[in-house]
N, C-alpha and C positions, 0 to 999 in steps of 0.2 A: 914400095917394097922395102925401102930403107927402115920406114917408119914401123912397118909389120916386125922386121928384124929385131929393132931396139926395143920394142913392146915385149917379145917372144924373150929376148936376152934379161930384160927387167924382171919378167915373170919368173924365169930360171934362177935368176940371183936371189929374188925374194924367198923362192921355195929352198934354196941351199942355204940360206941366211937362217931359215926355220929350223932346218934340219941340224945346223950346227948349234943351235942354242938348246937349253933345257928350261922346262917350265915347270914350276911347282904349283899345280893346280890344286886349290884349296877351298874347303867349305868348313865354317864352324857353327855349332849351335851353342847359344849362349842364355844366361839367365835373364837377359832383356836386350833392348835395342841400342843401348849407348855404351861404346866403349869404355867411357870414363867410369860408368856406374855398374857394368855388368861383367859378368866373367864367363869364361868359355867352360861348356859341359860336354863337348864332344868336338873332336877334331878329325878331319880326313885330308890326307895330303897325299897327292899322286905326282911322282916325278916323270915327267912326261919327255921323251926326247925328241919330240916330232914325228915320231911313227907309233910309239907304244910306251905304255907305262913301265918304267925300269926300277923303280922302288916306290914304298908306299908308307904311310903311317896311318893308323885307324885306332883310335881310342877314345873312350868316354874319358872325361876329365873331372876330377872331384874340385868343384868352384869354391869349395870352403864357405859356401852360404847358401841358404835354401833357394830352390827352385821355384819361383811363383807358379801358382795353378794354371794360368793361362798358357804358359810355356810348357808345362807338363801336359796339357792338353794338345797343344800344337805339336810337340816333338814326340811325345811318348816317353820322354826321359824324366825320371823322377829322383828325387833324394836318395831313394834305396838303392837305385841302380848305380849311382855314383859315389856313393859311400866309401868303397874300397877301391875305386878308381885311382890311377895316379893323379897327383896335383900337377900344375902346370910345371913347375921347375923339374920336375922328373923326367918330362918330355922335351924340355929345352934342348938339350945337347942334339938329340935325333932331328929337331926341326932345324938348328943350324946346320947338321950335316946334310940333311935334304935340300936346304936351299942355298948351299954353296953354288956359286956361278949360275944360278937359275933366276928367272924371273917368275915373282911371284903373281899368280893369276887366280882370279875369283871372279864370280858373278856378283856384281855390285862389290867391286874391289875394296873401296874406301871402308866398308863395315868388317869385313873379314880381315883386312891388311891391318885397320886400326886397332880391332880387337887384339890381334897377336903382338902388334906393337906395344899396346897398353900393358899386357901380360909381361913383355920382356922388360918394359919400363919399370914395372913394379919390383923387378929382379936387379935394376940397376943397370941395365944393358939397353943401349939405342940400336934397336933392331930396324935396319934400313934394307930395303931391296928395290930395284927396278920392279915396277908393277903394271899391270894390265887388266882392264876391266872387259869381262866379256860382254856386260850390257852396253857399254860405249860401242865396242867393236862390232856389235850385232846391228846396232842402230846404223852404223856406216855400210856394212856389208850386206845386210838384209833389210834394207829400208821399208817404211810404209806398214809395219807391223802395229796391230793395235795394242799390243802389250809387249814388254820385253822382260816380264817377270819369267822366271826360270821355268816355271811350270807351262805357263801358255806358250812361251816361245818353243820349248822342246816340243809340246803338242802339237803345235803349227808345222814343224820341219821333221816330224816323225822320230823324234828321240823318245823312248821310253825311259821313264824315271821310276825306279823301286825305291821303295823307303823314302818316299817324300819327306822334307823337313826333318832328314837324319843327314848327318855330314857325310857319310859314305855314299847314300844315293843321291844326294844333290852333287857331291863333288864328281862321281862317276859321269853323271849327267852332264857336268860343266866339261868334262873331259871329251865327250863325245860331241858337244857343241863346239869345243876348241877345234877339234878336228876339222869339222865343216867349215869354220871361219877361215882356217889357213890352208 
């Protein structure tokens, strides 16, 4: 009985911890697969307080370079769409404000976090945040899946993704996944 009580107290403590934290659940679309050679074309960030989204940033981003045809076909984002969009430096202040005291969360966090860190590095700013990967968390909390890609995992656990391979659609799905994981 003492063991059960300890387990219950631990679960309640973890739940309270999650409710006291803020999470910046993020997805970016880019011109390619490498943070060192690619640029962001779209960003969606949802500030999650453990229960609901309390603030957000959704924007196309002018990457100041051509978007390859493969990426245009995958995301539907083309050069014309981003021509008059804000450049990353114009969004940097809002990103800093949103991420204050928040854990950076993404599905395959090393990519999204790496892209954002690289964009800030190009501005002479060392952007560092505690970060959490929903792929890694899913592997531990929902073991045994054939795939942990966002699309397949969401389909398996009943999360609908609207606008797949667009920052807002993927980030909203990651919010729903994160809710199920914690």
